[in-house]
MIPA-839647 format. One line per 5 residues: number of its first residue (from 0); for each residue x negated, y, z of C-alpha. Coordinates in steps of 0.02 Angstrom, whole numbers, plus 50000, padded with zeros to 5 digits. Example, Ala and Ser with C-alpha at 12.3 -4.5 7.8 and 13.67 -1.06 7.14 Angstrom:
# MIPA-839647
0 = 49385:49775:50390  49316:49947:50357
//
This chain:
# MIPA-839647
0 = 49692:49425:49829  49821:49287:49845  49744:49228:50007  49759:49402:50082  49938:49416:50021
5 = 49979:49250:50103  49906:49304:50270  49999:49471:50262  50165:49385:50231  50125:49267:50373
10 = 50096:49419:50485  50266:49491:50442  50344:49323:50483  50256:49324:50651  50326:49498:50688
15 = 50502:49439:50645  50488:49287:50759  50409:49391:50897  50555:49515:50893  50678:49372:50912
20 = 50575:49309:51059  50584:49479:51144  50773:49480:51121  50785:49310:51203  50678:49367:51350
25 = 50786:49522:51376  50943:49418:51368  50871:49294:51493  50822:49430:51617  50972:49547:51599
30 = 51104:49440:51515  51133:49576:51383  51094:49599:51199  51052:49764:51114  51217:49756:51017
35 = 51321:49734:51174  51441:49878:51207  51426:49987:51361  51573:50061:51456  51539:50249:51474
40 = 51634:50252:51639  51502:50140:51718  51361:50261:51677  51302:50406:51781  51335:50586:51734
45 = 51151:50611:51690  51148:50463:51570  51308:50522:51487  51230:50692:51456  51075:50608:51385
50 = 51180:50511:51259  51278:50667:51210  51117:50765:51183  51047:50627:51072  51204:50628:50967
55 = 51209:50817:50964  51375:50853:51049  51401:51007:51157  51466:50971:51331  51464:51144:51409
60 = 51621:51177:51508  51648:50991:51544  51614:50978:51728  51708:50815:51757  51629:50648:51718
65 = 51793:50588:51643  51793:50726:51514  51613:50691:51466  51647:50504:51444  51800:50542:51336
70 = 51695:50654:51223  51568:50514:51208  51703:50388:51158  51770:50508:51026  51600:50515:50940
75 = 51575:50326:50934  51545:50167:51033  51392:50153:51143  51278:50000:51140  51138:49943:51255
80 = 51008:49975:51119  51062:50155:51095  51062:50186:51283  50884:50118:51300  50824:50216:51149
85 = 50901:50380:51210  50821:50367:51383  50651:50322:51309  50659:50466:51184  50705:50591:51319
90 = 50553:50538:51420  50437:50556:51269  50503:50729:51228  50479:50786:51407  50297:50732:51401
95 = 50267:50811:51230  50339:50982:51278  50329:51118:51145  50167:51056:51067  50253:51034:50899
100 = 50297:51218:50884  50217:51310:50736  50139:51480:50767  50155:51585:50608  50007:51694:50569
105 = 50096:51811:50450  50220:51838:50309  50144:51715:50186  50132:51576:50315  50315:51601:50361
110 = 50369:51604:50179  50274:51445:50131  50343:51339:50272  50517:51408:50301  50582:51485:50139
115 = 50482:51397:50003  50495:51218:50068  50686:51218:50063  50706:51041:50130  50739:51062:50315
120 = 50808:51167:50458  50701:51290:50553  50727:51384:50717  50605:51528:50734  50586:51641:50885
125 = 50537:51816:50828  50441:51916:50959  50448:52102:50925  50293:52209:50943  50260:52256:51123
130 = 50421:52165:51176  50459:52011:51278  50528:51856:51188  50714:51821:51193  50684:51651:51275
135 = 50557:51629:51412  50420:51500:51395  50515:51368:51495  50680:51401:51406  50595:51393:51236
140 = 50514:51227:51283  50685:51155:51326  50755:51220:51163  50614:51139:51065  50646:50972:51150
145 = 50832:50984:51115  50824:51024:50930  50669:50923:50881  50762:50758:50901  50875:50810:50756
150 = 50732:50845:50637  50743:51034:50665  50571:51114:50659  50528:51260:50771  50407:51405:50764
155 = 50363:51574:50836  50329:51734:50738  50239:51871:50833  50266:52038:50749  50102:52100:50819
160 = 50014:51993:50687  50114:52067:50541  50213:52219:50595  50255:52279:50419  50344:52118:50370
165 = 50450:52128:50529  50502:52306:50486  50542:52255:50308  50650:52110:50367  50735:52214:50502
170 = 50662:52121:50650  50645:52269:50766  50690:52175:50924  50656:51998:50986  50781:51875:50915
175 = 50808:51698:50849  50812:51656:50663  50883:51495:50590  50843:51436:50414  50965:51316:50328
180 = 50974:51263:50144  51124:51354:50070  51176:51239:49928  51200:51051:49915  51073:51038:49775
185 = 50895:50983:49809  50772:51126:49831  50914:51253:49832  50917:51426:49908  50883:51454:50093
190 = 50984:51570:50202  50919:51652:50361  51041:51673:50504  51005:51785:50653  51073:51741:50823
195 = 51201:51873:50871  51265:51799:51034  51250:51887:51199  51218:51732:51305  51044:51658:51288
200 = 51076:51491:51371  51009:51339:51279  51181:51259:51260  51258:51413:51179  51113:51433:51057
205 = 51125:51250:51010  51312:51265:50980  51280:51416:50869  51155:51313:50767  51265:51160:50748
210 = 51413:51265:50691  51311:51339:50549  51236:51171:50498  51410:51091:50499  51466:51215:50367
215 = 51364:51118:50239  51475:50965:50264  51645:50952:50183  51780:50949:50317  51946:50865:50273
220 = 52103:50889:50375  52239:50831:50252  52275:50664:50171  52279:50739:49994  52100:50800:50015
225 = 52046:50629:50074  52123:50539:49924  52036:50661:49809  51865:50634:49889  51889:50446:49901
230 = 51895:50426:49714  51741:50370:49620  51630:50517:49581  51490:50489:49453  51396:50642:49518
235 = 51397:50579:49700  51421:50390:49693  51368:50366:49875  51464:50457:50012  51456:50448:50202
240 = 51623:50479:50291  51651:50513:50475  51829:50490:50541  51843:50560:50718  51950:50662:50838
245 = 51821:50801:50848  51821:50985:50801  51644:50977:50729  51536:50829:50680  51389:50777:50790
250 = 51226:50868:50758  51135:50711:50699  51267:50686:50564  51249:50866:50505  51058:50857:50505
255 = 51061:50701:50397  51162:50795:50266  51012:50912:50246  50884:50771:50235  50983:50677:50102
260 = 51031:50828:49998  51063:50773:49819  51065:50587:49861  51211:50559:49981  51361:50670:50011
265 = 51420:50685:50191  51605:50714:50228  51686:50744:50397  51870:50696:50417  51956:50781:50565
270 = 52103:50669:50612  52157:50761:50769  52312:50828:50680  52321:50703:50537  52486:50708:50443
275 = 52484:50535:50359  52404:50393:50456  52455:50263:50326  52330:50339:50206  52191:50289:50325
280 = 52244:50107:50332  52257:50102:50142  52072:50140:50123  52021:50022:50263  52002:50139:50412
285 = 52087:50051:50556  52002:50132:50706  51928:50296:50758  51791:50351:50763  51726:50264:50607
290 = 51568:50291:50503  51608:50228:50328  51483:50220:50185  51575:50230:50019  51477:50151:49875
295 = 51523:50094:49699  51503:49916:49764  51629:49943:49906  51631:50012:50083  51514:49974:50227
300 = 51557:50008:50410  51405:50075:50497  51380:50022:50677  51434:49840:50669  51262:49764:50637
305 = 51101:49750:50736  51003:49911:50758  51139:50025:50689  51147:50155:50828  51228:50325:50822
310 = 51066:50422:50818  50966:50518:50690  50822:50394:50679  50931:50238:50662  51049:50310:50530
315 = 50903:50389:50437  50817:50219:50422  50979:50141:50363  51013:50272:50229  50833:50276:50168
320 = 50838:50090:50137  50997:50109:50035  50955:50267:49938  50765:50292:49942  50673:50429:49852
325 = 50510:50409:49758  50406:50474:49903  50480:50340:50018  50429:50202:49898  50256:50275:49877
330 = 50226:50284:50065  50289:50105:50085  50173:50042:49947  50028:50140:50023  50055:50060:50194
335 = 50069:49885:50121  49916:49900:50009  49809:49961:50154  49871:49821:50267  49824:49701:50128
340 = 49651:49778:50110  49615:49771:50297  49637:49583:50289  49465:49579:50205  49388:49626:50372
345 = 49441:49457:50444  49430:49348:50289  49251:49400:50247  49125:49296:50343  48952:49350:50396
350 = 48875:49499:50483  48985:49637:50552  48905:49768:50441  48939:49660:50290  49122:49647:50338
355 = 49142:49836:50347  49048:49862:50183  49166:49741:50098  49314:49825:50184  49264:49999:50123
360 = 49242:49933:49947  49413:49848:49953  49500:50002:50025  49428:50112:49889  49471:49989:49751
365 = 49649:49954:49808  49694:50136:49841  49621:50191:49675  49721:50059:49583  49878:50109:49678
370 = 49860:50294:49634  49822:50256:49452  49970:50136:49442  50092:50265:49511  50051:50393:49376
375 = 50139:50301:49233  50281:50254:49350  50314:50437:49389  50307:50476:49204  50432:50340:49161
380 = 50553:50399:49294  50565:50566:49204  50631:50485:49046  50821:50499:49027  50828:50329:48942
385 = 50786:50242:49105  50932:50312:49203  51030:50152:49175  50886:50045:49237  50865:50159:49388
390 = 51051:50144:49428  51047:49954:49418  50894:49950:49532  50983:50053:49664  51136:49942:49648
395 = 51031:49787:49679  50947:49873:49826  51114:49917:49904  51174:49738:49888  51018:49676:49977
400 = 51014:49808:50114  51193:49782:50171  51159:49602:50224  51131:49541:50402  50950:49499:50368
405 = 50916:49677:50310  50992:49746:50471  50875:49635:50572  50725:49698:50473  50777:49879:50501
410 = 50800:49846:50686  50626:49768:50696  50552:49915:50601  50632:50037:50725  50568:49935:50872
415 = 50388:49916:50813  50375:50096:50751  50422:50156:50926  50288:50040:51001  50131:50069:50894
420 = 50017:49990:51024  50111:49826:51009  50102:49835:50819  49914:49864:50822  49879:49728:50949
425 = 49980:49598:50853  49889:49642:50691  49721:49626:50778  49769:49460:50857  49830:49394:50690
430 = 49667:49450:50608  49561:49361:50738  49662:49203:50710  49634:49219:50522  49447:49242:50554
435 = 49443:49084:50660  49535:48984:50527  49418:49045:50391  49266:48995:50492  49336:48820:50516
440 = 49382:48805:50333  49211:48856:50270  49111:48764:50401  49096:48603:50303  49064:48672:50130
445 = 48929:48805:50158  48748:48762:50191  48699:48931:50262  48864:48987:50333  48833:49174:50334
450 = 48700:49158:50468  48618:49326:50432  48623:49453:50571  48670:49635:50549  48488:49690:50535
455 = 48447:49553:50411  48596:49593:50304  48558:49779:50310  48379:49741:50260  48438:49638:50112
460 = 48561:49775:50065  48422:49905:50074  48310:49797:49966  48446:49781:49839  48481:49967:49843
465 = 48299:50018:49823  48272:49893:49683  48430:49956:49603  48366:50136:49599  48179:50114:49593
470 = 48150:49960:49488  47989:50015:49403  47889:49896:49514  47957:49753:49407  47857:49812:49256
475 = 47744:49683:49173  47559:49697:49211  47510:49714:49028  47653:49833:48984  47685:49732:48829
480 = 47873:49758:48834  47850:49946:48844  47738:49941:48693  47863:49836:48595  48006:49952:48637
485 = 47951:50131:48680  48131:50185:48694  48156:50073:48845  48078:50204:48959  48209:50330:48905
490 = 48344:50202:48935  48284:50171:49112  48272:50357:49148  48453:50376:49094  48513:50292:49256
495 = 48655:50303:49300  48715:50245:49132  48833:50386:49086  48807:50375:48898  48871:50248:48774
500 = 48786:50081:48788  48702:50007:48634  48792:49870:48541  48716:49703:48591  48760:49533:48519
505 = 48824:49431:48668  48763:49267:48595  48605:49280:48699  48706:49229:48853  48711:49051:48789
510 = 48522:49039:48810  48518:49101:48990  48460:48969:49115  48599:48883:49212  48583:48758:49352
515 = 48677:48682:49498  48633:48754:49668  48578:48635:49804  48594:48679:49988  48422:48613:50037
520 = 48262:48666:49954  48125:48547:49901  48001:48482:50027  47837:48573:50049  47733:48426:49992
525 = 47814:48419:49821  47699:48415:49671  47679:48594:49606  47675:48531:49429  47845:48450:49453
530 = 47916:48609:49525  47842:48711:49385  47914:48598:49253  48089:48617:49325  48143:48750:49201
535 = 48316:48766:49129  48334:48797:48944  48510:48819:48877  48577:48761:49045  48484:48592:49044
540 = 48328:48535:49136  48184:48444:49054  48166:48255:49072  47992:48282:49142  48069:48374:49288
545 = 48184:48227:49322  48037:48108:49329  47939:48224:49441  48085:48246:49559  48112:48060:49565
550 = 47931:48031:49610  47933:48166:49742  48091:48097:49819  48160:48269:49858  48304:48375:49800
555 = 48286:48499:49656  48211:48671:49683  48243:48835:49593  48189:48846:49411  48024:48925:49372
560 = 48024:49112:49364  48183:49127:49467  48177:49223:49631  48256:49124:49773  48403:49207:49860
565 = 48557:49153:49957  48688:49278:49900  48766:49340:49738  48759:49530:49736  48907:49540:49616
570 = 49037:49462:49733  48935:49477:49896  48967:49293:49934  48838:49164:49986  48793:49023:49868
575 = 48882:48859:49903  48812:48688:49868  48853:48620:49693  48899:48794:49629  48843:48840:49454
580 = 48712:48978:49452  48639:49078:49308  48476:49174:49301  48422:49326:49203  48252:49359:49123
585 = 48202:49473:49269  48215:49324:49389  48372:49370:49485  48510:49239:49503  48698:49251:49521
590 = 48855:49147:49513  48875:49093:49333  49054:49155:49325  49013:49322:49408  48866:49367:49295
595 = 48959:49313:49137  49102:49432:49182  48974:49568:49219  48885:49547:49052  49044:49524:48951
600 = 49105:49694:49011  48964:49777:48912  48839:49797:49054  48692:49708:48972  48573:49729:49116
605 = 48533:49652:49284  48647:49714:49426  48495:49722:49541  48347:49793:49442  48431:49853:49282
610 = 48314:49753:49171  48400:49717:49003  48479:49546:49009  48439:49514:48825  48253:49554:48839
615 = 48120:49431:48894  48006:49474:49038  47838:49398:49080  47819:49343:49261  47652:49336:49347
620 = 47688:49168:49424  47742:49094:49259  47607:49162:49142  47506:49004:49163  47643:48894:49095
625 = 47688:48871:48915  47875:48866:48944  47973:49027:48921  48155:49070:48895  48212:49083:48716
630 = 48322:49236:48712  48388:49347:48575  48288:49505:48549  48391:49664:48544  48291:49732:48401
//
C-alpha cells in the first residue's frame, strides 16, 4: 500500500516537472509564456471573434475591427494561454458538431432531464407536428456549438412523438424553449422561456439567452448598493464581483452563477455611469475590468496567476478548488484510489494473467472500501454540530488554493485534462519504469523470480480453484475422520460458509509445523529416511534430521506430509528464501504470517481445500512413519 502510494506521488511529481519542461520549450521556440498579455489590435478579426465567442459577448453590429478589440478589452485582458485554448476549443467543437444534442422521446423524458434536474440551463428546439423546425440542421448545429462551451445543454423535442403534451404546453408551432433555474437556492424552481423574436439568426438567439441568464446575477449601478453588498454576509460568505464597462456580463460569468448556485454569489457591477469612483479605490479596485473574489479571509484578484483565463473551464476549475461540493470530493477520491490500484499492475511480478488477476482483486477491494468509507462521511455531514468544522475546513482550503503553487497545479490539471493521450502515455511510461525497478529490486532475493508462464499460472490457478470447490478427493482412504465426526460431511456441504462458524480454541495454532524456506531443494540422492525424519513439531525440527542432513551434505527439504509449492495462495506471492512458512494438517503450506492472520479471523480451515485446520489428517505417504502432528481436537 505504501509502496503504491509512493509511486503515485512520484508520478504526480513527474507530471509537474514535465509541465514546466513544456513551458520552457514553448518559451524557447516562441519567446512567450502562457501568462504573457496579447495586444488585441495585433490579432486578426477572426481570432477576435473567436475570443469574444469563448467569453460569451455579442458582437453583432460591430463591423469594424477597432470596435471588436475595444469590446474585448472591456471584458478583460487577453493572454497567450487563453488565445491558444480558445482556438483549440473552437476546432474541437467544429469536429464534434451536434452529437451532444439530446433527442427527447416524450413528456417524461423531457421532465426528468429539463425540469426535474434543476441544476443547469437547457435550450430545446420544439418541432411541431407536420411542421419544419425553426432552425435548419446547419443553423442548429452552429447554435449547439456556440452554447455548449458555456455548459448549456441542448435537445430537440419532436411533437410527433408526444402530440398531447405539446398541445397541453401550448407548443402548436415550432419554437425554441430555454430552461433556467428561477431562484438562487439549490434545486429551486425552473422557468421555461419561449423565444419570441422574429429574427432567427444565431447571434440574436444567443443574445436573447444571455439576457435571461444575466437576470439571475445581481447588477449594481450605484455606490450605495456596492457598499451594502461588500459587507460580510454570513449567508453568502464567498462572492464573485465583476467590475466592467459593459451593459451585460459575459455569458461564461452568467453560466457560472447557475453552476455554483448556493455556494458562491455572483455580482455584476456596471461602472459605465458610476457616480463615486473613490468608493472603488477604497475596496481595492484600481482598474477595470476586474474579477474580484470576496472571501472572509480577504479579496483575491482573479487573472493575475498562471492558468487563470477568462473562460468557463478555467474559472470553473478555480472556483471548484475553493468551494467544492461533496460530489467533487467524491469524484477526486475515486480517481485517486483507482490510479493507486492500477499501480498493482506494474508492481506485481510474474505472468501477465497473474498481474490482471491481482489488479481486478485490488480494484474491487479499494473501490468497495472507498464506497463504504463515504457512507459515514455523508452521514456526519448532515449533522448540524459539524458546521463549524466544515467552515474551518473550507477556510483552510481557501488559504491553500490562493497560493502560487495551487495556481500551477490548476494550470497543469487544465493542460493534462485537455490532452488525455499525453496523460495516459505518461502513466504507462511511469508504470513500465516502476516494473523495471521492481524486477531489479527483487532479482537478488527471489530464487524462482516469478518464472511461471501464463499457461502455467492459469493451470495452478485452476488447480487451486477446483481443489477449493471439489476437495473431496483429499478424503482419507480409511474414512476414519468421517467416522469420528459424522457432522463433518454436513459442514463440507455447507460451502460457501454462510452460517456461523463453530467456536474453536485457537491454541492449536501453536502446534502447527513451522519451518524456514530454502530456495533449493534437497539433492535426489539424499537418504529417504533422513528426508522422512525432517518433520517439524511445534516449529522445531528433530535432531535426527539435523544429523541426516549433515551426512547427506544437502540443504533441507520440505517436512514430511507437506505438499511442495512455490506460492502462497493467501497473498499470491512466491516464497522467498529464509521466509518462515507454516503448514496445515491437509499438507498445504503458506507464509506463516499470512495463514496466522487467516486463521485468527475465524476461518479455521485451509484456504485451498477447506480441511479444518484444527483436525488431523492421515496422509498416504506418511502412514508408514510413526511421527504425526499433535494438534488439538475440536471435539
